[in-house]
N, C-alpha and C positions, 0 to 999 in steps of 0.2 A: 029410260034405259040405263042412265048412269047410277040410278039409285036402286037397282034390282038386287036380289039376293046374291048374285054372282059377285058383288063387290064386297061381301062380308067374308069371302074366303081368303085364306092366306093372311097377308099382313094387314088387310083392312080390318079384320076381326080383332087382331091384337091391338091395333091402334085405337079401337073403340073401347077395349076393356081396360086399358091403362089409366085414362082419366077417371073411369068408374071406380077402379080400385083405390086410386089416390083420394077420391072424394069419400069413399067408405072409411078409409083410415083416418083422415083429417076432420071428419064430421061433415054433415050436409051443408053445402054452401060455403065452405071454407076455401079460400084461394090458396094456391101454392105459395111456399115461402118467398120465392123470388118476386112474385106479383104483389104479395102483401107488403114486402119491403119497398117496392117501387111506389106503391100508393102512399105509404107513410112518408117517403121522401118528397112525393109531390105535394102532400098536405103541409109538410114542415118547411117547404121553400127550398129543398135541395136534399140530395141523398147524404146520409151520414156515412162516415168511414165504416168499413165492414167490421161488425162485431162491437163497435163502440157503443151504440145505443143499447144493445141488449145487456152489456155488462153494467152500464150506468144505472139502468132500471132495476136490475137485480140487487146491486150493491146499495142503492138508496131508495127507501120506500117512496112510492109516488113518482120516481124518476127525476126528482128535483135535487140537484147537488147542494150540499150544505155550504154556507158562507165560510170563507176562510177567516180564522181568528188569529190576529197577530199577537206576537209575544209582547208587544208594548202594552197590551191591555193588562198584563200581569204585573207591570211595574209598580203601580200604586199599592197593590196588595202586597207584593214582595217587600216594598219599603216599609210598610206598616208592620209586617211580621218581624223584619229585622229590628225595628225600633223596640217592639215588645220584648224580643229575645235579649236585647242589650239591656233593657231596664229590669228584666226578671232576675238576673244574677250574674256574678262575675264569670261563672263558667261559660256562659253564652256570649259574653261581651266581645271577646276577641273574634269568635266565629261570625257574629253579626256584623262587626265593623269590617272584616275582610270581605264578606259577601256584599255589603253595601258599597264598598269601594269598587269591587269588580263589576257590579251591575251598573253603577253610575258611569264608570270609565267606558264600559261598552256602549251605553246609550249615547253619551256625549260624542264619542269618536265616530260612531255610525251616523249620528245626525250631522256631524261636520262633513262626512263623505257625501251624504245626501245633498246638503246645501251647495257643496262644490259642484256636484252634478247639475243642480238646478241653475246655478249661476253661470255655468258654461254656455247656456242658451241665451243669456241676457245680451242686450245690445248696448255696448258702451265703447268709447274710443280707446280706453286703456284697460290693462289687466286689472288694476286696482279698482277702477270704477265699475267693472263687471263683477268682481269677486270679493269686494269688501264685506258683504253680509256673511259669506262663508268664513272669512278670516275672523269675524266676531264670534261665530259659533265655535271655531277652533280654539279661540282664546278662552271661551267659557269652560272648556274641559279641564285644564289644570286649575282654574279658579274654583270651580265647584268641588273638585276632588281634593283641594288643599286641606280642608278641615277633616276629611276622612283620613288622609294621610297622617294628620296629627294624632288622630285617635289611634291609628295602627302603631305609630312610633311610641305612643304613650302605653299602649297595652304590652308591647314587647320590651318596655323599659329602656329603649334606646333614647328616648327623651322623657325622663321621668317627671312626675308631678312633684312639687307645685310649679316647677318651671314651665311645664306645658299645660298648666291648668287654664281652663276657660274663665274662671271666676277667681276673685281674691277671697281666700277662705275667711279671713277675719271679718270682711264685710258681710259675707253670707251669714256668719254667726251672729252678727249684730242685728241683721234684719229678720232672722229666723230661718229663711230658706231663699234660694236663688231661682226658684221656678217662676215662670211667667214673665210678664213685662217688668216687674219690679227688680228682677235679676240683672236688668240692663245697666243698673247703677253700680254693680259690683263686677263688671267685666274687667278682665286684666288686659294688658296690651296684646296678649296672644288672642284673647277672645275678640278684641276689636278688629285685629288684622285678619285673623282666619275666618271668624264667624260673620262679622259685619262686612268688611271690605271684600274679601275674597268670594265668599258664598253669594252674597246678595248681588255684587257686581257681576258675577259670573252668570247668575240667572237673567239679569238685565241684558247682558250681551247676547245670551242665547235667544231670548224672546225677540230682540230687536233684529238680530241676524235672520231668524227664521221668517219673520214678518216681511222683511224686504226681499228675502231670497225667493219667496213665492209671489212677490209683487202684490202683496195684499192691499196696500194703500191705493194703488192704481185700479185694482179690481173694485174696491169699494167706491171710488169716485165714478167709475164707469156705471156701476149698478145704480148709484144714487141719481146720476143724470138720467138713466133710463126710467127710473121710477118717477122722477119729476116730469119727464116727458109724458109719460102715461097719464099722470094726474092733470097735466095741462090740457090734454085732449078731452 
């Protein structure tokens, strides 16, 4: 009785026609958008925010977002370009020295901020015992940039050569040139202080500070004990 022709009159007929029309427009066997989204969320482990999945799949082929690329990856290439520009001619030397100083200052100071953030979570009885790696990295910033400042002062003639020269000119003339390791014999006091002491000690402070800020020795010892334990089994 409940399935007779009388049930197709009025609203019953309209209710049957609506799914049929929707199936005709969406193609045979195609589920409504709400149901398809629900199934996709069930397969993926949870429903994504509204509109987010569709936008990501349209913007990125295959629906896989690209990996972020940090600006630090460009630092070695930028430093090489600055050195080539400085060596190619005097017209590029001032610009290359200025850009090198700006990039190095930004890198060292941002690295110091990062190490202070990492050291804040270390366990120690005193502030110095907790943050001494960050202070080493902070000290490396002016040490590394000292020789670059010398170049800028030399280019702007605020500290002209030969007083600001890295090498002793008479010594360089005697040995032919001061390129490479043999130029170490002809370093002036400016070259010894700014190039050897400041630059090299600055990088040593930076490396030591970063290594201890991330607790690398502790992690290496822990991993070594784990490997030895696995080999003992």
